[in-house]
C-alpha positions in Angstrom: 0.7 2.7 0.8 3.9 2.1 2.6 6.8 3.8 4.4 10.4 3.0 3.6 13.4 3.3 5.9 16.8 2.7 4.3 20.5 2.9 5.3 23.3 3.1 2.8 27.0 2.8 3.6 29.9 3.1 1.1 33.6 2.9 1.9 36.6 3.3 -0.5 39.1 0.5 0.1 41.7 1.8 -2.3 41.8 3.9 -5.5 40.3 1.1 -7.6 37.9 -0.6 -5.1 34.8 0.8 -3.3 32.4 -1.4 -1.3 28.9 -0.6 -0.1 25.8 -2.0 1.5 22.2 -1.0 1.4 19.5 -2.1 3.8 15.8 -1.4 3.3 12.8 -1.9 5.6 9.3 -1.5 4.2 6.4 -0.8 6.6 2.9 -1.1 5.1 -0.6 -0.5 6.3 -2.3 -3.5 4.7 -2.0 -5.9 1.8 -4.2 -8.4 0.1 -4.4 -10.7 -2.8 -6.7 -13.3 -4.3 -5.2 -16.5 -5.6 -8.4 -18.4 -6.5 -11.5 -16.7 -7.7 -14.3 -18.1 -9.8 -17.8 -16.8 -10.6 -19.8 -14.7 -13.0 -21.2 -11.2 -13.4 -24.5 -10.2 -15.1 -25.1 -6.5 -15.9 -28.5 -5.2 -17.0 -29.9 -1.7 -17.3 -31.0 -1.6 -13.6 -28.9 -4.1 -11.7 -25.6 -5.8 -11.4 -25.6 -9.5 -10.2 -22.3 -11.0 -9.0 -22.2 -14.7 -8.3 -19.1 -16.1 -6.7 -17.9 -19.7 -6.6 -14.6 -20.2 -4.9 -12.8 -17.2 -3.4 -9.5 -17.4 -1.6 -8.2 -14.1 -0.2 -5.0 -13.6 1.7 -4.7 -10.4 3.7 -2.5 -8.7 6.2 -3.4 -5.7 8.3 -7.1 -6.0 7.7 -8.6 -6.8 11.1 -12.2 -6.8 9.9 -11.8 -10.2 8.2 -10.4 -11.8 11.4 -13.5 -11.3 13.5 -15.5 -14.4 14.4 -19.2 -15.1 13.7 -19.5 -12.7 10.7 -22.4 -13.1 8.3 -22.8 -12.1 4.7 -24.6 -8.9 5.8 -21.5 -7.8 7.7 -19.5 -7.5 4.5 -21.9 -5.2 2.7 -21.2 -1.4 2.7 -18.1 -1.7 4.9 -16.2 1.2 3.2 
């Protein structure tokens, strides 16, 4: 989700030439991406097991991940 603010300007120089400029500024709430993820998933009739190896996540606007002294339990059911 993001908001966009834009300004457009156009000026006619002569009958054959018109110049213009457009400026955009995007303001978002948060973003995230994962560039390196390895692991496996096992699905059975009564459970789902997710095992992760390497996980590299880049985020912006998510203050929860910037807190110090978090344990694995802090990441469960945060939504």
